[in-house]
C-alpha positions, 0 to 999 in steps of 0.5 A, spaced: 449 387 333 448 392 325 445 398 324 444 401 319 442 408 314 440 413 309 443 420 310 439 423 304 442 430 299 449 432 297 455 430 303 457 435 309 463 435 311 465 438 319 465 445 318 472 449 323 469 453 329 469 460 326 470 467 332 465 471 334 467 478 336 468 477 342 473 471 341 467 466 342 468 459 339 460 458 336 460 451 331 457 453 323 450 454 322 450 448 315 454 444 320 450 444 325 444 444 322 447 437 318 448 434 325 441 434 326 439 431 320 443 425 322 441 424 328 434 424 326 435 419 320 440 415 327 433 415 330 427 414 324 432 409 321 435 404 326 429 404 332 434 409 337 438 403 338 445 405 342 450 401 343 453 401 351 459 403 354 464 400 354 463 396 347 468 396 340 464 399 335 465 399 327 463 404 323 463 404 316 460 410 312 458 410 304 459 418 301 455 419 294 457 426 290 452 427 284 456 428 277 457 434 275 453 435 269 458 438 264 462 431 265 463 429 257 458 423 257 465 418 258 467 422 264 460 420 267 461 413 266 467 411 269 464 415 275 458 411 276 462 405 275 467 408 280 472 408 276 474 414 276 471 418 283 470 423 286 476 427 289 473 434 292 470 437 298 468 435 303 474 431 303 471 424 307 475 425 314 470 431 315 464 426 314 467 421 319 468 427 324 460 430 321 457 423 322 460 421 330 461 427 332 452 427 331 451 420 334 455 422 339 450 421 346 445 418 340 447 411 339 454 410 344 456 413 349 461 417 345 467 415 339 471 415 342 467 407 341 468 407 335 474 401 334 474 401 326 
C-alpha cells in the first residue's frame, strides 16, 4: 500500500511541552492545531487508510518553505533550483515528529511502526 497526501501552508515543527504555574505540562496551541490539520488532510485525501499493527512503514516527508521576498533574484532562483536549501526552523526532526505523532492511531497503531 502506498499513500500520499498534502498539508498546505508553511511547515510547523513539534513544539516543546509548556508548563502551567502548577507545573503541569501541556502542548502548545500551534502544535495541537497543526496536528489536527495533518490528521484532517490524511483522512480526507487517503480515505481513512490504516496500516495494521505489525506493518513496517516507510514514511517520506517533503517540506516546502517560502522563499523570503528580501532575497535577490539570483538567490531566489538558486533556491527554486534546490542549489540552496533552507536552513531555518522548523528543522527536519521536528517536522517528522509532528507528522508521526499526528498520525498515531489515525494511520497506524503506533509510530514505532515507522521503519524508514
